[in-house]
C-alpha positions as CSV (number, residue, x, y, z in Angstrom):
1,M,-6.1,-3.2,3.1
2,K,-3.0,-1.2,2.5
3,L,-3.4,1.4,-0.2
4,S,-0.1,3.2,0.0
5,D,2.9,3.7,2.3
6,H,0.7,5.2,5.0
7,V,-3.0,4.9,4.0
8,Y,-5.1,1.9,4.8
9,Y,-8.7,1.1,3.9
10,I,-11.0,-0.7,6.3
11,D,-12.7,-3.2,4.0
12,R,-16.4,-3.6,3.5
13,T,-17.7,-0.5,5.4
14,V,-20.8,1.2,4.0
15,S,-18.9,4.5,3.5
16,H,-15.2,4.1,3.0
17,V,-13.2,4.4,6.3
18,Y,-9.5,5.1,5.9
19,V,-6.7,5.1,8.4
20,V,-3.4,7.1,8.0
21,I,-0.6,5.5,9.9
22,S,2.5,7.8,10.2
23,D,3.6,9.9,13.2
24,H,0.0,9.6,14.4
25,I,-2.9,7.2,13.8
26,V,-5.6,9.2,12.0
27,Q,-8.9,7.7,11.0
28,I,-11.0,9.4,8.3
29,D,-14.7,9.0,8.8
30,A,-16.4,6.3,10.9
31,G,-19.0,4.5,8.7
32,I,-22.4,3.4,10.0
33,K,-23.0,2.1,13.5
34,N,-22.8,-1.5,12.4
35,D,-19.3,-0.9,10.8
36,F,-17.8,-0.6,14.3
37,V,-17.0,-4.4,14.4
38,K,-15.0,-4.1,11.2
39,I,-13.2,-1.0,12.4
40,N,-12.5,-2.5,15.8
41,N,-11.2,-5.7,14.2
42,F,-8.8,-3.6,12.0
43,Y,-7.3,-1.9,15.0
44,K,-7.0,-5.1,17.0
45,S,-5.4,-6.9,14.1
46,M,-2.8,-4.1,13.7
47,N,-2.4,-3.8,17.5
48,I,-2.9,0.0,17.3
49,K,-5.6,2.5,18.3
50,P,-6.8,5.7,16.6
51,E,-5.5,9.0,18.1
52,Y,-7.7,11.2,15.9
53,I,-10.9,10.8,13.9
54,L,-11.4,13.4,11.2
55,L,-15.0,13.5,9.8
56,T,-15.7,14.7,6.3
57,S,-19.3,15.2,7.3
58,G,-21.6,14.5,10.3
59,T,-24.2,12.3,8.5
60,Y,-25.0,8.8,9.7
61,D,-22.9,7.0,7.0
62,H,-19.8,9.0,8.0
63,A,-20.3,9.2,11.8
64,G,-22.5,6.2,12.7
65,S,-19.9,4.3,14.7
66,L,-18.3,7.3,16.2
67,K,-19.6,6.8,19.8
68,A,-18.5,3.1,19.9
69,I,-15.1,4.1,18.6
70,Y,-14.8,6.8,21.2
71,D,-16.0,4.5,24.0
72,E,-13.4,1.9,23.0
73,Y,-10.4,4.2,22.2
74,S,-11.0,7.8,23.3
75,P,-9.5,9.5,20.2
76,E,-9.8,13.2,19.6
77,I,-12.7,13.8,17.2
78,Y,-12.9,16.7,14.7
79,I,-15.7,18.0,12.5
80,N,-16.6,21.2,10.7
81,K,-18.5,23.5,13.1
82,N,-21.5,23.6,10.6
83,D,-22.0,19.8,11.1
84,M,-21.2,19.7,14.8
85,D,-24.8,19.4,16.0
86,L,-25.3,16.3,13.8
87,V,-23.0,14.3,16.1
88,T,-23.3,16.1,19.4
89,K,-27.0,16.8,19.9
90,P,-29.7,14.1,20.3
91,R,-32.6,14.3,17.9
92,E,-36.1,13.0,18.1
93,R,-36.6,10.2,15.6
94,K,-40.0,9.1,14.4
95,G,-41.6,6.9,11.7
96,F,-39.4,5.7,8.9
97,V,-36.3,7.3,10.4
98,S,-36.6,5.3,13.5
99,Y,-37.1,2.1,11.4
100,I,-33.9,2.9,9.4
101,E,-32.0,3.6,12.6
102,S,-33.0,0.2,14.0
103,K,-31.0,-1.3,11.1
104,G,-27.8,0.4,12.3
105,I,-28.2,3.6,10.3
106,S,-28.0,6.3,13.0
107,I,-25.7,8.3,15.1
108,D,-25.3,8.0,18.9
109,T,-24.3,11.4,20.0
110,V,-20.8,12.1,21.3
111,K,-20.0,15.1,23.5
112,N,-16.2,15.2,23.2
113,V,-16.0,16.6,19.6
114,F,-13.9,19.6,18.5
115,S,-14.2,22.0,15.6
116,Y,-11.5,21.9,12.9
117,E,-10.7,25.4,14.1
118,K,-8.8,23.7,16.9
119,F,-7.2,21.0,14.7
120,N,-3.4,21.2,14.2
121,L,-1.6,18.3,12.7
122,N,1.0,19.6,10.3
123,D,0.7,16.7,7.8
124,F,-3.0,17.3,7.3
125,L,-4.9,20.2,5.7
126,V,-8.7,20.5,6.1
127,I,-10.5,22.1,3.1
128,D,-14.1,23.3,3.2
129,T,-16.0,21.5,0.4
130,P,-19.7,22.1,1.2
131,G,-22.5,20.8,-0.8
132,Y,-23.3,17.4,0.6
133,T,-23.8,19.2,3.9
134,S,-22.9,22.8,4.8
135,G,-20.1,21.4,6.9
136,S,-18.6,18.9,4.4
137,V,-14.8,19.0,4.2
138,S,-12.1,17.2,2.3
139,I,-8.8,16.3,4.0
140,F,-5.5,16.5,2.3
141,Y,-2.6,14.3,3.6
142,K,0.4,16.3,2.5
143,P,3.2,13.7,2.5
144,E,1.4,11.6,-0.1
145,K,-0.6,14.3,-1.8
146,A,-3.7,12.2,-0.9
147,L,-7.1,13.8,-0.9
148,F,-9.9,12.3,1.2
149,T,-13.0,13.9,-0.4
150,G,-15.9,12.4,1.6
151,D,-18.9,13.0,-0.6
152,A,-17.5,16.1,-2.3
153,A,-16.2,14.1,-5.2
154,T,-16.1,10.5,-6.5
155,Y,-14.1,9.0,-9.3
156,G,-15.8,7.3,-12.2
157,F,-15.4,7.1,-16.0
158,R,-11.9,8.6,-15.7
159,K,-13.1,11.9,-14.2
160,L,-14.1,13.4,-10.9
161,K,-17.8,14.0,-10.3
162,V,-20.4,14.7,-7.6
163,D,-23.5,12.5,-7.1
164,M,-26.1,15.2,-7.1
165,M,-28.8,12.9,-5.8
166,F,-27.3,13.2,-2.3
167,V,-26.3,16.9,-2.1
168,N,-28.1,19.5,0.0
169,D,-26.8,22.4,-2.1
170,Q,-26.1,21.8,-5.8
171,K,-24.3,25.1,-6.3
172,D,-22.0,24.6,-3.4
173,A,-21.3,21.0,-4.5
174,E,-20.3,22.2,-8.0
175,L,-18.0,24.9,-6.6
176,S,-16.4,22.3,-4.2
177,L,-15.8,20.0,-7.1
178,K,-14.1,22.7,-9.1
179,K,-11.9,23.5,-6.0
180,I,-10.9,19.9,-5.8
181,E,-10.2,19.6,-9.5
182,M,-7.7,22.6,-9.2
183,M,-5.7,20.9,-6.5
184,D,-2.4,19.1,-7.0
185,F,-3.0,15.5,-5.7
186,N,-1.7,12.1,-6.4
187,S,-4.7,10.1,-5.2
188,I,-8.4,10.6,-4.4
189,Y,-10.0,8.6,-1.6
190,P,-13.8,9.2,-1.7
191,A,-16.4,8.1,0.8
192,H,-18.1,6.0,-1.9
193,G,-17.0,4.5,-5.2
194,R,-13.7,3.9,-6.8
195,I,-10.4,5.1,-5.4
196,K,-8.1,6.9,-7.8
197,R,-4.4,6.3,-7.2
């Protein structure tokens, strides 16, 4: 679904997955593992492929289909160094976690992932917004003043907020929300919930 001149939303993914199509094709987040079919269908229908994937965090609902996308298209993948291990190192999974992952809620590790310290696309600015994870970021698309907040902020009841139920560090989450509120943006594209345009 087209949201603006350059921003698309891949419909019906567990966490919102966005694609910015301009000089480059940049995907924001990767949904859960089972979302790959929807993401792949989007690219096939548009006859394009992602050049970059920018992750707002390394959790399963933001990076679950990362390996499948990488195997299909080989984009450059970027994540905050504090979340790098979540997508690059295999973990032992037991009990309830292994049951959940059997339902498509997991991350198959990917080795070719870079830290945002090496990221350089002039139209994008990566902003540290920890709280959900220590490596959570928001991504600002300058030409449209569009802010992809991941889990750092959602929009509801005419204001920005943080869902404290899912944060790892409440103090960091509150500071990140204040940082976002002080920014000059035209639209907010969160990982969950309503989009503010």
